N, C-alpha and C positions, 0 to 999 in steps of 0.2 A: 691821516693814519689815527686808528683807534688807539686809547691810551692802553698802557701794558697792564693787564689785569693779573693781579697776584692771588691764585686760588688757594694757596696753602703755604705756610712756612713754620719752620721750628729751627732748632739750634744746628740741625745737620743740613737740611734742604730747602730749597724754595721750588714750588710748582708755579709755573704762569700758563697763562693762555696767550699764546702767540699770535699776535695778528697777521694776517696775510700782508705781502708786500714788504715786509721787514726781514733785510738779510741778518742772518745770527751773529756774523762776525767778519770782520775786515780782513784783509789779504795777510796771510801766513808769512813769517820770515824764517829762513834758514839761518843757522848759526854761521856768522862771518859773512852771509850773502845778503844781496838786496832783497826787497821783497819779492816773493816768488809768484808768478803767474800760475793760477789753479782754475779748477771748475767751480763756479758759483752753484747755488742751490738751484737755478733755473738752467743748467747745463750750459752757461754761457762762460766764456773765459773771463777771470776776475784777476784783480792784482792791483796796481797804483792807481786805476781809475775809480776804485770804490772812495766815494768821498761821503756820502750820505750816512746819517746815523744809524748804528746797528742794535740789535737787541742786547747785546755786550753792554754798550753805552748807556742804555736805559737801565738795565739791572744794576750796573755800578753806580749810577747815580742814587738808586735806592737802597743798595746793600754794597757800601764801598769795602766791607771787610773781605770779600771774595777775590780782590785784586791778586792775590799771590796764592790763590788756590788752584791747583791743577799742574800741567805740565808746561803751558804754553800761555805767555802773558796775553796773547790777542784772545784766547779763549779760556779767561779766569771761571773756573768751576764747570766749564761744560762737560757732558759726559755722552752727549748726543746731539742731533741737530735735525732741522726740518727745513725743507726746500723753501726758498725765499717767499714764494706765493702759496705756500701751504700753511693753513692756520692750525692752531691747537695746543695741547698741552705739552709741555715740556719741564724736566726737573734740571735743577742746577744744584751743585754741591756748595755749601757753605764752608765747610772745612776740608783739610787735605784727608783726614782720615774718611769721611763720607765721600768724598770723590773718588778713592780708590775702592770703596764698597760697591758704589752705584757703577763705576766703569767696569768692574768685575762682572756685575750681573749683565750689563748690556752686551759685554763680550762673549760671555757664556751662554746668551740667549735665554737668560732668566726673567726676563722683561716681558710681560704680555702687552702688546700694543694694539689697539683696535682704531682703526681709521673709518670715517664714513666719506664715500666718494658719489657724487652723482655723475652717471656714464651714459654714453649715448647708446640708445636701445637696450635691450634686456638680455642677459646671458641665457641660452637656451636650458643649461642646468641650473637650477634655482641655487644650488649651493655646491663647493667643489673645492680643489686644490689646483693652483697653477703650478706646476713644477717645471719651469725651464730656466736653464742657465743662462745669465747676464754678463754681458762683456761690452767693451767699447765697439762701436761701429766702426767698420773698416775704412768706410768712404767719409765719415765724419766723427773722428775721436772725442770731439766734445759732447756727443750724445752716447746713450746707452741702448743695447738692444738685447732681444731674446733670443737664444739658439732655436732654429725651428722656425722662426718668423723669416720674413720676405729677405731682410737684409744681412750682410755676412758681419760676423762680430769676431773679436779677438779677445784673447785673456778671458774667457767666460769663467764664471765662477757658479757654483750651485746656487739656486734661489727658490725659494718656495712661499707661496702666498695663499692663505685660506680665503674664501669668499663665500658671502651669502647675501641673496637678494631679499631687500627689507620691503620695497615700496617700487612698484614700477607701472607704467603706461606703455602706449605704443611708441612713444618717442625717448623716454628715459627712463633710468632706474637707480634708486638710492641702494648703495651696495655697501655691505659691512666687510672690510678688509682685514685680515689680520697676517701682517708678514712673520713669518718664521726665520728668515733671515734679513740681514741689513744691507743690502745692496743699493748702490746710489740710484736713485729714481725708481727703485723696485716696483713700487705699485702703479706708477703710471705705465712702466714698459710692459709690465705683466697684462694689465687692462689692455693695452694697445694690441699686445699678441693674442689676446682672447678675441679680438674683433669688437670691444665695446671700450674705446677709450674714454678716459676721464673728461668730461665736458669742460668746453673752452681751453683745453690743453692744446695750443697751436703747435707746442715743441714736438710733442709725440702723436697729437691726433692730426696734425696738419692745418693749413690756414684755413680749411672749411669745415673744421670740427664743429659738431652740434654745439650750442651755447645758449641755454635757456635766458642768460642774462641779456642777449641782444634783443630778444622778443620782448623782454620786460623793462627795455629802454634804459638800461645800465651805462654808467659812463663808460665807453669804449677803452679809454685809457685805465680804468679799473678791472679790466677784463683778466681773470686768472682762472688756473685749474681749480675746479671744485673737488677739492680734496682737503679733509679737515682731520687732524689726529684727535679723535674723541676722548679716549682714555689711556692710562698707563697703570699697570699695577704690578707690584713685586714684593718679596719679602726679603726683609732685611737680616742682618747677621743674627739678631736677638730673636728672630721668629716673628718679628710683627709685620702683618700683611699691610700694604698700604695701596690704595687706588686713589688716582685723581681723574677727573672728568672735566671736560672743556666744552662750554655751549658753543656751537658754532656762531659765526660771525653773521651780520644781516644779510650779506649777499648770498650766502649758503642758505640762510632759511627763507629768502625771497624766492630762489631758485627752487626750493621743494614745493612751492605752490603750485609749479608746473607737473607736478607728479600726484595725480589724483586717483 
């Protein structure tokens, strides 16, 4: 596991570059109830079986003052999350006041998020908007699906993602993705629905999904969807515009060499 990289910190927030393979937080507890079973970032059931260290554990070690920030002791300071195997920039509140400010920005879609993804093939339109509602798959509620795709979904909610092809060859494309909504697994589901799943994403692309890491001789146990949260930007209440960028990890950078 790569060390936790702190991009920026001030009295209000911490910005980090989350490594792939690190779960954001442990299982949630409901008041008066045992640990609840829920979906983890990979779309798998999670609960008491989570034993490995989480991102929260590492952040608390360096910034213990955030322990009582937020609304849930399992998620101190967290105002958003990334999938376990998605790398990239995250912001964490350091005070209760900044927690409420940041939470409001995310809830009201006032945070601009930019992701990079290596996908299978190249979209016919080099840029566009994917506007397909997302819900739970009827046959597998642990996964999400897009309305209009092959599988039936329930509880669908509106979802929109802007995309732009940055680089491509006959096998792969580097795509910039800007989600306009925040549905679980939205980018992975939308790219799959477009016919160009995120490379190495066996959950949504299937067991035979394209994966440049395989041809590069990467460790099969380190295989993960090639999705990276590249930047976050927002304006705080006092009018200060903030932007944080996170460099992609080594596996993503190596895979980019396959796109010439």
